[in-house]
C-alpha positions in Angstrom: -19.1 -1.9 -11.2 -15.3 -0.5 -10.8 -11.9 -1.6 -12.1 -10.2 -4.6 -10.2 -7.3 -6.5 -10.1 -5.9 -9.6 -8.2 -5.0 -7.4 -5.3 -8.2 -5.1 -5.3 -11.0 -7.4 -6.4 -12.2 -8.1 -2.7 -13.1 -4.2 -2.7 -15.5 -4.3 -5.7 -19.0 -5.8 -5.2 -19.9 -8.8 -7.3 -22.9 -8.3 -9.5 -24.6 -7.7 -12.6 -23.9 -4.1 -13.9 -24.2 -2.1 -17.3 -22.7 0.8 -18.7 -20.9 2.3 -21.8 -17.5 1.5 -22.9 -16.3 5.0 -21.8 -17.7 4.3 -18.3 -15.3 1.3 -18.1 -12.5 3.4 -18.2 -10.5 4.7 -15.2 -9.3 8.3 -16.0 -5.7 8.7 -14.6 -3.7 11.8 -15.0 -1.2 9.8 -17.6 -3.1 7.5 -19.7 -2.1 3.7 -18.8 -3.6 0.4 -18.6 -6.9 0.4 -16.8 -10.5 -0.8 -16.3 -9.7 -4.5 -15.7 -12.7 -6.3 -14.5 -11.2 -9.5 -12.8 -12.8 -12.9 -12.3 -15.6 -11.9 -14.9 -17.9 -14.7 -15.5 -19.7 -13.4 -18.8 -19.9 -10.0 -20.5 -22.5 -8.8 -23.2 -21.9 -5.8 -25.6 -24.7 -4.2 -27.1 -24.2 -3.2 -30.9 -26.3 -1.2 -33.2 -26.8 -4.6 -35.1 -27.4 -6.9 -32.1 -24.9 -8.3 -29.4 -22.1 -10.1 -28.6 -21.8 -12.4 -25.5 -18.8 -13.8 -24.1 -18.9 -16.6 -21.5 -15.9 -17.9 -19.5 -15.2 -21.1 -17.3 -14.7 -20.5 -14.7 -13.8 -16.9 -15.2 -11.7 -14.6 -17.1 -10.2 -10.9 -16.8 -11.7 -8.2 -18.9 -10.7 -4.9 -20.3 -12.9 -3.1 -23.1 -11.5 0.2 -24.5 -12.5 2.5 -27.5 -8.7 2.6 -28.3 -5.6 0.2 -28.6 -2.7 -0.4 -26.0 -0.5 1.4 -28.4 -2.7 4.4 -28.3 -2.5 4.2 -24.5 1.4 3.7 -24.4 2.0 6.6 -26.6 -0.3 9.1 -25.0 0.9 11.5 -22.5 -2.5 13.2 -21.7 -6.0 12.0 -21.9 -6.8 14.4 -24.8 -4.6 12.5 -26.8 -6.8 9.3 -26.7 -9.2 9.5 -29.6 -12.0 6.9 -29.8 -12.1 5.2 -33.0 -14.6 2.7 -34.7 -13.1 -0.4 -33.4 -13.8 -1.9 -29.8 -10.8 -3.4 -28.2 -11.8 -6.3 -26.2 -8.9 -7.9 -24.0 -9.5 -11.3 -22.3 -7.0 -12.7 -19.9 -6.5 -15.9 -17.9 -4.6 -13.7 -15.3 -3.5 -10.2 -14.6 -0.8 -8.6 -12.6 -1.6 -6.8 -9.4 -1.6 -3.2 -9.0 1.8 -1.4 -8.2 4.6 -0.4 -10.3 7.0 0.9 -7.7 7.3 4.2 -9.8 5.6 6.3 -7.1 4.8 3.7 -4.4 5.3 0.0 -3.6 5.5 -2.6 -6.2 3.3 -5.6 -6.6 3.1 -7.9 -3.5 4.5 -11.3 -4.3 1.1 -12.9 -3.8 -0.4 -10.9 -6.4 2.2 -11.0 -8.9 1.3 -12.9 -12.3 3.7 -15.9 -12.8 3.9 -16.8 -16.5 3.0 -20.2 -17.2 1.2 -22.3 -19.9 -2.6 -22.2 -19.4 -5.9 -22.2 -21.3 -8.7 -19.8 -21.4 -11.9 -21.6 -22.4 -14.4 -19.0 -23.5 -17.5 -19.1 -25.7 -18.5 -16.3 -28.0 -22.2 -15.9 -29.1 -23.8 -13.4 -31.1 -27.2 -12.0 -32.3 -25.3 -9.4 -34.6 -24.6 -12.0 -37.4 -20.9 -11.4 -36.8 -19.8 -15.0 -36.4 
């Protein structure tokens, strides 16, 4: 139900949860990347016209936001983030652990994302007539 990253996912209960896109956000004092759900097996998004389902094999990291990464990077305060009419869905084969060393420790070596070629097999299905 809460955000999770490679070095924090064991603190989050595995299960099926539902909520709004807004509820998937973690409000930090300074806007930044947030809301990752690591090791997601599937996700479904309800729309006014139907739904979209994403299935991964075996899993993927997921973040869903009502604003773009560029919006997050340029905002200095949460009030500067304005929800648009686009849903930004981020699927990742891997995510870096928490920590930037800006005000605490950096990412542990064991949770640092090492870049390499990989594939992320996912399947999209829709009842919304979008595909």
